[in-house]
N, C-alpha and C positions, 0 to 999 in steps of 0.2 A: 456434644456441640462445641465447635470451636468459636472462641471469642477473641476479639482483638484484631490487630493488624495482620493481614495475610502473610506479608513477607517475613514477619517474626516467627511464623509457624512453619516456614519452609514451603509455603504455597506460592505458585506463580502470581505475579501481579499483572493484571491486565493493563495494557498500554492505554493511555488517554488518546483519543483521536485528535489529530492535528487539523482536520477538515471535516465538514459535514456536507453531504450532497443528497439531494432527493433521488430516490430510486428512479432509474431510467434516464439519468443525466450523465453527461460527459464529465470527466475530471482531467485537469491538466496539471502535471507536475513540472515545475520549473527547476531545472538542475544546473548547478554551477560546479565545474570540476576544477579542483585545485591540487597542486602537488604538495609535497611535505613542507615546502617553504611558503605555502599559501599563495603561490603564483598561479594564475589561470593557465590551464593546460588542456589540450585535447587528448582524451583517452584513446588507447588503441582499440579497445572493445568495450561495449556496454551491453549488459543483459539485465532483464528485470522479470520478476514473476509476481503474481497477485494471489494472495491466500485469504480466504474467509476465516479469520481466526476466532470468530464466534462459534463456528461449527467444525473447525479443523478440516476445511475443504480447500482444494486447489481451485481457484477461479481461472487462472491462466498459467500454463506451464512456462518454464524459462523461455524467454523470447529475446532475440538479439535485435539491436537497433544500430544503425550506422552512425558513428560519432561524426558530428559536423561542426565542431568547435568546442570551446571551453564552456559554453552555455547552450542549453537546448531544452526543449519541452517534449514530454512524453504525454500523448493523449490516451486516456483510458476511455474507450467508447461506452456509450450508454448501455449497450446490451450486456456489458460485463458488470454493471452496477445495479444488480437486481437482488432482492431479498431471496435467500436460499429457499428453494421449494421444499426443503426438508422441514422448514418451520414457517409455513405461510402466514401464520397469525402474529409473527414477531414484528415489533415496531421498528427495529433497526438491527444492523449487524456491523461488526468491525471488519474492515478489509485492510490488509497489510501489503504494501508494495516493497519488495526488496530489490534495490538497484545495486549491481556490482559493476564497477569500472576497473579496467586493467590498463596500466600505463606502459610506455615503451621501455622503462627500466625493469619491468616485471612486477612492480608493486601493484597491489590491489586494494580497493576501498569498497566497503559495503555501507549503504545508507538505507535506513528503514523509514518509510512513510506510512502513517496509519490514518485511515479516514473512516467515517461512519456513514453508512448508507441508510437513509431514513425512508421508511415505508410511506407511500402516499395512500391515504385512506379514502375510500369512496363510500357513499351512502346509498343504500338501497340496491346494491349490486350493479350500479350503473358504471 
């Protein structure tokens, strides 16, 4: 039996969710793109993917979005925010969004967002 802090034992540390959302609800990520001098800039390309890190499953493969300025929102639709059918009795799961932005000088930035999808309980199977 392992005791103590996981990272001291070489085990991965689960990220803490930055947001919580009820299953079947939309999530909006507000993104601000900055260059290395912290000046707002429009990226050349933006991609994102969503993973269920509770079960090591891909929720949405890498998807491109069109940059429209130094700030933008990505909407994650409700149908992607469901509890995995692999564990239907689970009360929540952690989803991770990886956003990769590439800039005109060839530099690239990766930003991770983690959110918890909370199961909605029903009584009497209704």
